[in-house]
C-alpha positions in Angstrom: 135.4 116.1 112.8 133.5 113.0 115.1 134.7 110.4 116.7 131.8 108.0 118.4 132.8 105.0 120.0 129.4 104.4 122.0 125.9 106.3 122.1 125.2 108.7 124.9 122.8 107.7 127.4 121.3 110.1 130.2 121.1 107.3 132.3 125.0 107.3 132.7 126.8 110.0 135.2 130.2 111.5 135.6 131.1 109.6 138.7 133.9 111.4 139.9 137.2 113.4 139.0 140.6 112.4 140.7 143.4 115.4 140.7 146.2 113.3 140.0 148.5 116.0 139.3 148.5 120.1 139.3 151.4 121.7 139.5 153.5 124.0 137.0 156.0 125.1 135.6 157.4 122.2 137.0 156.2 119.9 140.1 157.2 120.5 143.9 159.0 117.6 145.9 156.0 115.0 146.2 154.2 116.7 143.6 153.1 116.2 140.0 152.3 117.9 136.8 148.8 118.5 135.4 146.6 115.5 135.1 143.3 114.4 135.8 141.4 110.9 136.0 138.0 111.1 135.0 135.8 108.0 135.9 132.0 107.6 134.4 129.7 105.0 134.7 131.3 102.9 131.6 134.7 104.7 131.0 138.2 105.8 132.0 139.7 108.8 131.0 142.7 111.1 131.3 142.8 114.5 130.7 146.5 115.7 130.1 149.5 113.3 131.4 152.5 115.8 132.8 155.4 114.8 135.4 155.1 112.0 137.8 151.0 111.9 136.7 151.6 107.9 135.0 152.8 106.5 138.5 150.0 108.3 140.3 147.4 107.0 137.7 149.0 103.6 138.4 147.4 103.8 142.0 143.8 103.5 140.6 143.8 102.0 137.0 146.5 100.0 135.1 147.1 101.7 131.5 145.0 98.8 129.8 141.9 100.0 131.8 141.9 103.6 130.1 139.8 104.3 127.5 141.7 107.3 125.9 143.7 110.1 126.9 143.3 113.7 126.2 145.8 116.0 125.7 145.1 120.2 126.1 148.5 121.2 124.0 152.1 119.9 124.0 153.8 122.4 126.4 156.2 119.8 128.3 154.1 120.3 131.8 151.4 118.8 130.5 152.7 115.9 128.3 155.9 114.7 129.6 154.5 111.5 131.0 153.3 110.6 127.7 156.4 108.3 126.7 156.2 106.6 130.1 152.3 105.9 129.2 153.4 104.5 126.2 156.0 102.3 127.3 153.6 100.9 130.0 151.2 100.2 127.3 154.1 98.6 125.8 154.2 96.0 128.6 150.6 96.2 128.7 150.4 94.7 124.9 153.8 92.4 126.0 151.2 90.8 128.4 148.1 90.7 126.4 146.6 92.8 128.6 146.4 95.4 126.0 144.6 94.3 122.7 144.3 97.3 120.9 145.9 100.9 120.7 145.3 103.2 123.4 143.6 106.5 121.5 145.6 109.6 122.4 143.5 113.0 121.5 145.5 116.0 120.9 146.1 119.2 118.6 147.2 119.0 115.5 150.2 121.3 116.1 153.1 121.7 116.7 153.0 118.4 114.2 156.5 117.2 115.2 154.9 117.0 118.7 151.6 115.7 117.5 153.6 112.7 115.5 154.9 111.6 119.2 151.3 110.9 120.7 151.5 107.6 118.5 153.9 104.9 119.4 153.9 101.7 117.4 150.7 99.2 118.3 150.5 100.6 121.3 148.9 104.3 121.5 147.4 106.0 118.0 147.0 109.5 117.7 143.8 111.2 116.7 143.5 115.0 115.7 141.2 117.7 117.8 139.7 121.1 117.1 136.9 122.9 117.9 134.8 121.0 115.6 135.9 117.5 117.4 132.8 115.9 119.7 133.8 113.0 121.0 131.3 110.5 122.8 133.8 108.0 124.8 132.8 106.4 128.1 129.3 107.6 128.1 130.1 111.6 127.8 130.3 113.8 124.9 133.5 115.6 124.7 133.7 119.2 122.7 136.5 121.7 122.7 137.5 125.4 122.2 141.0 126.7 122.0 142.4 128.8 124.5 144.9 131.6 124.1 148.2 130.2 124.8 151.7 130.0 123.3 151.0 126.9 121.3 147.6 125.4 120.0 145.3 124.5 123.3 142.1 123.5 123.6 139.8 123.7 126.8 137.5 120.6 127.2 133.9 120.3 128.2 132.5 117.2 129.3 128.8 116.1 129.5 126.8 112.8 130.2 123.2 114.2 129.1 122.7 115.8 132.6 126.5 117.0 134.2 128.5 119.3 132.8 132.6 119.9 133.7 134.8 122.1 131.9 138.6 121.9 132.1 139.9 125.2 131.0 143.6 123.8 130.4 146.2 126.9 129.6 144.4 130.1 129.1 144.9 133.8 128.7 142.9 136.4 130.3 141.5 137.5 126.8 140.0 134.0 125.6 136.8 134.3 124.1 134.4 131.8 126.0 131.3 132.6 124.6 128.5 129.9 126.0 131.1 127.0 126.2 131.4 126.9 130.2 128.2 128.6 130.9 126.4 127.2 134.1 128.8 124.1 134.2 128.4 121.9 137.3 132.2 121.8 137.8 135.0 124.3 136.2 138.8 123.2 136.5 140.3 126.5 135.9 144.0 127.3 136.0 144.9 130.0 138.1 148.6 130.2 137.4 149.7 133.6 139.4 148.4 136.1 141.8 147.8 139.1 141.0 151.1 140.5 142.8 152.9 137.8 141.0 152.2 138.2 137.2 154.3 138.7 134.4 153.5 142.0 132.1 152.1 141.8 128.6 150.0 139.5 126.8 150.6 136.2 128.7 148.3 133.0 128.4 147.6 132.0 131.9 145.5 133.5 134.6 145.8 134.4 138.1 143.5 132.8 140.9 141.2 135.9 140.6 140.8 135.9 137.4 140.0 132.1 137.6 137.3 133.5 140.1 136.0 136.2 138.2 135.3 133.7 134.9 133.7 131.5 137.0 131.3 133.9 138.0 131.0 135.2 134.7 130.0 131.6 133.6 127.4 130.9 136.4 129.6 127.7 137.5 128.4 126.0 140.4 131.8 124.6 141.7 135.7 125.7 140.9 138.8 124.4 141.3 142.0 126.6 140.5 144.5 124.0 139.1 148.2 124.8 137.4 149.5 126.2 140.5 153.1 126.8 141.3 154.8 125.0 144.3 156.8 128.5 144.6 153.7 130.4 145.2 152.3 129.8 148.7 148.5 128.0 148.6 147.6 130.7 151.0 148.7 133.6 148.7 146.5 131.4 146.1 143.6 131.6 148.6 143.7 135.0 149.1 143.7 136.0 145.6 140.6 134.5 145.0 138.7 135.4 147.9 135.8 137.4 147.3 135.7 136.9 143.6 133.1 133.8 143.3 129.7 132.9 145.2 129.9 129.0 144.4 132.1 126.3 145.9 135.6 127.2 145.6 138.6 124.5 146.2 142.3 124.8 145.3 143.5 121.5 143.3 145.6 119.0 145.3 147.0 115.6 144.7 144.5 112.8 145.4 141.5 115.0 145.8 138.4 113.4 144.4 135.2 115.6 143.4 132.0 113.8 142.8 129.2 115.2 140.1 125.9 113.3 140.9 
């Protein structure tokens, strides 16, 4: 399926991405769950909407300025602020600042969760899968299903020149094919460190596995996210060290990365 809101223009660029939250499975003091604000030269997108993300979003843009919300999957840490965003949209509608529903794109399953993405006339739900291509705010967005406990999609955002790939939640057995090859920025989850990792089949990576993936796809920059507040940032950096030859950083709230 394909949803098209505007024609791509190679003169438009991905301006910047701001980390609104990155912690999981629950944020620490003053923290926030996964949420990433993407600004282009002609649009504003929100990728995931975890705990405390909405309040941080409001530091940058009022809700009626958001062109679309893209939800990778329906685990609580990625969507628990969606109802808050919907209430914000309701208030913007009452004040006649919001004149049409905010589109929320997400997986079709679990169906009960997909149904919650629509709220009266304030937000509307549009399903995504691996065949979906979106054109919003001057960028093209495509999706790749990852290894996870529920239906979950990585996102590739391209403006005709630059590419950002957000892995969402993914296990080490995800087949990436060429989805993330030579991206300008890989926003990759790294929930665990090698010495703190559950046994058996899993839907999350270690920081070391995040750097190994980045090296395989030849990403220019790596931002490791989906970090636990119960694991020291120094431990994450130690685990990641030596695995990636490009520019590497750990996500932090308010962090801005510009792609140009």
